[in-house]
N, C-alpha and C positions, 0 to 999 in steps of 0.2 A: 758213359757220356757219349752223346752223339756228336757228329761233326758240326751240326747246326748250333748246338749250345756252345761248343768250343769256339766257333767263329764269333758268336755274340760276345763271349768272354774276351776274345782277342780284340774285338772292336771296342768294347768297354775299356780294356786295358790301354788301347791306343789313344783313346780320348782322354784318359786321366793320367797318363804317364808320358814322360819324354823318353823316347827310345833312343839308346845310343848304339846298341848292337844291331847288326844287319838282320836280314831274314835268313831263316834256316833253309835247308835244301827242299823241304816240303812246302815252303811258302808261308809258314807261320812266323810270327815275330819272336825272336829269341828273348828269353827272360833273364839272360845272364847278367846284363848290366842295365839297370833301369834307375833313373833319377825321377822321383816324384817332384812336382812343383813345390810341395810342402818341404821337401828336403832342401831345395834351393832357397826357399824363404827362411828356413831355420839357419842355414849356413850364412846367408846374408845378414840376418839379425845378429848372430853371434859375432861375426866378423866386424860388423859396425859397432857393437858394444865394446869389443876388445880395442878397436881403434880409438873409440872415444875415451876409454880409460887411459890408454897410453898417451894420447894427446893432452890429457889434462894433468899429467904429472908435474910439469913446470908450474902451472897455475896453482895446483894443489900445494906445492912447496911454498910459493909466495903467500898463499892464504893461510895455511895451517902449520907451516914450519916443517922441520924434518920428521919429528915424531908424529905429528898430525897427518902429514901426507903419507908416511909409511903405513899408518893405520888405515887411512882411506884406501890406499892401494891394496893392502892386505885384505880388508873386508870386501873390496870390489872384486878382487881375484877369487876370494872364497865364494862370493855370491855367484860369479860366473861358473865356477867349478860345480857348485850345487845345481845350478841351472842346467849345465851340460848333462849331469846325471839324470835330471828329470826329462831332458830331451830324448833320452833313450826309450821312453815310454810313449807309444804312438798316441794314446788318448790325451796325454798331457802336453804335447808339443805346442799346439797353438796357444794354450793358456800360458805355458812357460815363455813363449816368445812375447806374448803381450806383457807379462811381468817384466821381462828383460827390457823391453822398449820403455815401459813406464818408469822403472827404477832408473835406468840410464838417462832418460830424458829429464827426470826430476833433478838428479844430481848434476847433469850436464848444464841445464838451464840455470840452476842455482849458482854453480861455479862461474858460468859465463856472466851472470849479473854481478857477482863479486869482482871478477876480473875487470869488467868495464868500470865499476866503481873505483877500483884501485888505479886504473889509468886516469880517470877523472881526478882522483885525489892527487896523483903525482902532478898533474897539470895545475891544479889549484894551489898546491904547495909551492910550485915554482913561482906562481904569481905572488904568494905570500912572502917568499924569500926575496923577491924584487922589492916588495913593499918594505920589508925589514931593512934591506940595504939602503933604500932611499931615506928611511927614517934615521938610520944610523949616520948616514952622510950629512943629513940636515941638522940633527940634534946631538950627535956624538955618542949616542947610546941606543940600544935596542928598545923598542916600545915595551911598556909594561904589560900590555895586553893587545888584543887584536880588535878592540872596539872601533877603532878608526878605519879598519880595513873593510872595504866593500867586497864581499864574496861574489865571485862570478857565478858560482853554483851554490846558493845558500843552503840547499839540502845536504851538502857535504860537511857543513860546520860541525855537526854532532860527531863526526869521525876524526876530527882534528883537535889535538891538544897542543897548546902553545905554552912554553916555559921560558919566561924572561930571565929567570935566575940562572939558567945554564946557557947564557949568551944567546938567547933567542932560538932554542932548539924547538923543532916541531915533530911531534909524534903523530902518526896517522896509520889507520888500518881500516879496511872496508867493512868490518863489523867489530863489535866490542869483544875483543879477546885479548887477555892480558899477557899470554905467553909469547906471542909473536907480534912484532911491530915494525913499522917502517919509520925511519927517522930522517930528518934533515937538520944538519948543523951548519951554522954560518961559515965555519972555518974549513970543514971537511966535506960538506955536501951530503949526498944521499948515503944512507946506511941502513942495511936490513938486519934486524936483530932476530935471530932464530931462537926457538925455544930451548 
């Protein structure tokens, strides 16, 4: 190998790598510690995915209950561990990062939509509770149904169940799932029923 081809290789290496180590005594760039931009991209992607999964634990518990959130966290962790295995192979790194970003984005956006719907449901249920209290003060009993109530957000009506027989309790959840539910009772207020 000639000095000229070696210098081309060093120039190419300098353009494609972020050099951390200094120069050796003969002026060439040391190869001891090099971080490629792809390594930085991979590390950032994995760190962002882990932070997203950790940040979604509380929301996952409110949406899926203890068993559901444990399975979501378990399979999310398993997915990340398998992804980390594939990141060890140079040819699969970019593809694996794209898969991590797509899967994390899908579940992150889905849970964000459910969390926003749950917040909106809690607001709507507080309005329904005020309506029930007004009806009870006026007529001495809770209404038999909510047909007289004007929903602030009518699209949430399908996620709310009213039960006049149990003193006007309201069951609500951001999607149709029977194992986990949020309740509002006139005498005790908000209650979360885990699975």
